[in-house]
N, C-alpha and C positions, 0 to 999 in steps of 0.2 A: 504494500500499500504506500502511496506517495504521501509525503508531507509537504506543506506549502513552502517551507524554507529549510535550508540546511544550516545548522550551527557549526561553529568551529569545533565543537566537541564531538560531532558525529564522525570525525576522522576524515582520512584522505579519500575514501570511496565517495563521500558526498561531493568533494571538490571535483572529482573526476566526472561527476554527472551534472555539474552546473551548466550551466549553459546549454544553454539552451536554446531549438529552432524550429520548423513549421513549413508549410508550403501551400501549394495552390493549384488550381485548375480543376476541371471537371472531367471525369471519365465518362466516355460514352456508354450508355446502357440501353438495352432494348426496351421499347415502350409500345403499347398497342397502337395500331394505326389511327384509331379515333382520338388518341390523347396527344396533344401537342407537347413537345419537349419543353422543359423550363428554359427561360432565357439564360444565356451564359452570363456569369458575373462580369461586371465592368472592371477589368484589370488594367485600365489606362486612365490616368487622371491628371489634371493640372498640378504641377509641382507645389504650388502655393496652398493647395487644399489639403487639410488634414484628413487622412483616411483610416478607417478601422476595418480589420479583417478578422474572420474567425476560421480556424482550421477544423476540418471534418473528414469523414470517410471518403468524400469525393474531391478533396483538395481544399479549396478556400472559398469562403463566401464573404460578400460585402454586407450581409444582413445579420444583425444580432437577433436570434430568436427571442420571443417574448418570455418563454418559459423553457427551461431545460430540465428534462427528467433524468433520473439516474441516482446512483448511490454516490454521494459526495466523497465517501471514503476511498473510492476507486480513483478519483481524479480524472482529468480529461483523457479520453481514449486516444485522441490525436493531439499530441502536445508539441508546441514549438520548442524544440529541444536544443537548438543551437542557432547562433546568429553571429555573423562576421561581415566585415566590409574591407574593400581594397581601394587604394588610391589609383588614380589614373597613371598609366605608363605610356611610353611611346607607341606601344602596339595594342593597348587595351584600355577601354574606358573604365572609370570608377564604377563600382557597383557594390551592392550588398547581397548576401546569400543567406538562406535560412533552411532549416531542416524540420519537417513535420514528422515526428516519430510515428511509425506505423503507416506512413503514406509516401512521402517523397520530398522533393527539393524545390526551391523557388529562388529565382534571381529577381532583384529589384534594381532597375536601371533607369537612367535618364534616356529619353528618346532623341537626344541631341539638341539641335537648335529649335525644336518645337515647344520647349518649355513644359513637357509632360513627363510623367513617370509611368513605367510599365512594369507589371509583375508577370513573370514567365515561369510557370510551375510545371513540373514533370513528375509523374509517378515513378518511383524507384523500387524494384522488387526487393533489394537488400534491406530496405527499411521496414519491410513486413516482418522479417525474422529476427532482426538485431536491434539492440538499443543504441542510442547515440551517446558517445563519450565526449565528443567535442568537435569543433571545426575552426580552422585557422587559415587566413589568406596565404597564398603562395604565389610565386611568379608564374606557375602553371595554371592556377585556378584556386581552389580551396581544398586543403587537406582535411580529411574527415576520418575520425576514429569511430568504428562501430564495434559493439561487443555483445556477446550473449550474456544475459542476466541469469546467473546461477540460482537466484532466489525465486525464479518463476518456475512454473510447471512446463513451460515450453521447452522443447528439445533443442539442443544446440544444432546449428546447421551442419550437415554432413561434411566432413573433411575440413572443418574450419581449423586454421593454424594461425600462429602469430602474424605471418606474412599476409594473410587474407583479411585482416582486421582493419587495415588502412586503405583508404581510397582517395583518389583525386577527382574532385568535381569540376568539370569544365562544361563548355557549351555542348560537348559531345556526350555528356552523361558521366556516370561513375566508372572510373577505371581503377583496378586494383593497384596498390602501391606497396612494394615490399620494404620492410625495414632493412637497413644495412646489415650485412652478415658479419657480426663481430666474433662469432664462435662462442659467445657467452649466453646466447638465448637458450631457454629450455626446450624440450622436445615438442613434437606436434600435438601432444595431448594437453599442452598449456595454452590458454587463451590470453591475448593481450587485453587485460581487463581495464587498465588505466593508462592513459598516454597524455602527457601534459608538457608544455614548454617549461624549461628549467628557468625559474626567475633569477637565478644567480649566475648563469652562464649563457652568454649570447650565443644563439643558434643551437643551444643544448636542449635535450629532451629527456624527460623522466618516464620510465615505463614500469608498470607492474604487471607481471604475468601471474595467472592463477590456474591452478589445477584442482578441479572440483571432484575428481574421481576418488573413490575410497570414502572412508568414514569421516575424514577431516580434510578440509580444503588447505592447500598449501600455496604460498606466494613467493615470487622471486622478483627482485628489483634491480633495474639497470639505469645507468645514466649514459646517454649517447652524446658524444661531443657535437655531433651534427647529424643530419640525415644524408649528408653527402659523402661520408666516409664510414669505415667499418669499426671505428674505435668505440668501445663501450666499457664502462667500469661497473662492477657489481657493488650494490649498496645493501646495507642492512635496512630493516623496516624503520628503525629510528632515524637513520640518515635520510631516507626517502621522505618521511613525514616532516623532518626538520627543514628540508629544502622547500617545502610548501607552506611552512608556517607563516602567517601574516606578519609583516613588519610594521613598526609604528608609523603612523601617518606623517610624523615629522621627518621621516627619512624618504618620503615619497617625492616624485618629481614636483617641481614648484607649481606647474599648471594644475595638477590634481589638488594640491594643498589649497591653491587659490579658489578653485571651484567649490571645494567642500566648505571653506571659510565663507564664501559668498552666500552659501545656502544656510549659514548659521548652524551648521551641523556639529561643530565641535563644542558648543556651549551646553554642557550638561548631558550630552547624548553619548551613546556608544554604538558602534557599527563595525561591520567588516566590509571592505571595499574590494571588488574585483575589477582591475583595469586591464583590458586587453587592447591590442592595437593592430594597425594595418601592416606591421612588420612581423606578425605571428608571435609576438611576445605576450605574456600574461603574468600579472603579479597580484598578490593579495596584500592589503594593508588593513590596519585596524586603529581605532582610537576609542577613548572612553574607558570607564571602569569595568564594563561588562560587555565586551565585544562578542562574547559567546551567546548573547541573548537571541541571536538569529536574525537580527536586523541587517538588511543588505543595502548597499549602494552599488549601482552599476555604472561603470565608466568605460569610455573608449577614447583612444588617442590616435590621431591620423599622423601621416608622415610630415606634416607641416607644423607640428607642435601644438595643435589645438586639442584640448581635452574637454569632454562633456561628461558631467556626473549627474545621474538621475536618482532621486530618492523616491521612497514608496508613496509619498503624497502626490507625485507627479511633477513636483518642482525639479527643474534642472538648471545647471549653470554651465555656460560656455566660457572657457578661459583660454587666453592666448596673449602673448607679449605683455604680461602683467596687467591685463584688463579682463574683466569678467562681466557677463550679462546673464541675468536670471529670467527664466520664463517657465511655462508650465504645460504639461500634457494632461489631457482629460482621461482618467481611468475609464475604460469602456463599460465596466459592470461594477455595481456596488459590491464590495468585498473582494474584488480582484486585486492582484498585485503584479508588479513588474518583475520580469525574470531575466531580461537582457537588454543590451543597448549597443548599437553600432551607428556609424554615420559615414557619409562620403560627400565629396564636393560635387555640386551640380555644374556641369560645364557651361560657361558663359563666354560670349565673344565681346572683346573690347577692342574697338577700332579694327575689326575684321580678324583678330587673332584670339585664340582661346586663352583665358587667364591661366597663368602658371599655378596660382592658388585661388580656386573659385571662392568668391565671397559668400555664396549661398550654399548651405549644407542641407542634406536630407537626412533627418533622424529616422531610424527604424528601431522601434522598441517592441520587445515581445512581452506578452502579459498572460496571466493565467488566473482562472477562478476555480470554484469547486469542480465544475464539469466542463469548462471551456478553456481554450487557449487560442491565441492569435497574435496579431501585431498591429501597431499603429505607425503610420508615417506622418512626418510633419517637417516642413521647411523651416530653416532658421538661418540667421545671418551671423557671420563671425563678428566678434567684438570690434 
């Protein structure tokens, strides 16, 4: 059963499952000839309009149902389980990507000079059988970790091995991505259960392998220097968990500290902050006397040094170059909470040429209630 929030005391397995993503699009289904098919959801909209989406068994919908039936203890059946964004490059436009657990993937992009945003969703078979561990931008697309949840009654996919747990998401779909062979990886009966950027080593990654066969589960831990070479070192569980322990906010990048301060969050409050970025890094920070209370702040940083931090009330702060601006997102459903945040620059032309650092950003935030999950998009200006 899912809980709404993970506390720092729930351990590293909760961190491996944060983040969270969603998707969209409608699968074709046979209908009687006398019944007209429902209209397709509007997945193209003006960038300046705030839009709310809900994930479901057929992809994504633009309509919030008036009443949702089900057992709240089970949580959303189709959850936005991961969210990430990439900056523009010489060969690729900026975009965000999301994963809907149990369904598929979605890209959120600008339509170029038309001033519109489009959402392009695709069903992915792999997301039917596996849980989402995380997603990170890469020069090739988005790196995705999927894993089998040993705490469910579902059977693990046949032939799953550590190498088959990583995928690269591109316009062409999901392509299997192998770990570098260091010789330290356990055998094929071990699953890659947790995979996370190493907060303390640039380009490094932390991996937890798990073997659930037998009466007692076993784990093995590795630190990869990068995904481009075969060097990996073996860690103890204590070393693995210590590497992912949140550090005090006072040691965070100045833009994140400014954003949190602008929101008034350090005055008598406690929280844990997860900040990921367009360079595939991710770090955890904390402040206050009780950061283990489960209160979360979501933050994203792009390659231009802009940081946005979002708190559960919907208030967010954009910080850059020593200046911050505060605004607010409307939570889609009473009792819902935010589960992730990413953003990218919307391309704009200035005197016939594209801006090197677009002044307008598109925020993409994922949310969850007792029985629903989805996302909200909203345009915002850099300070």
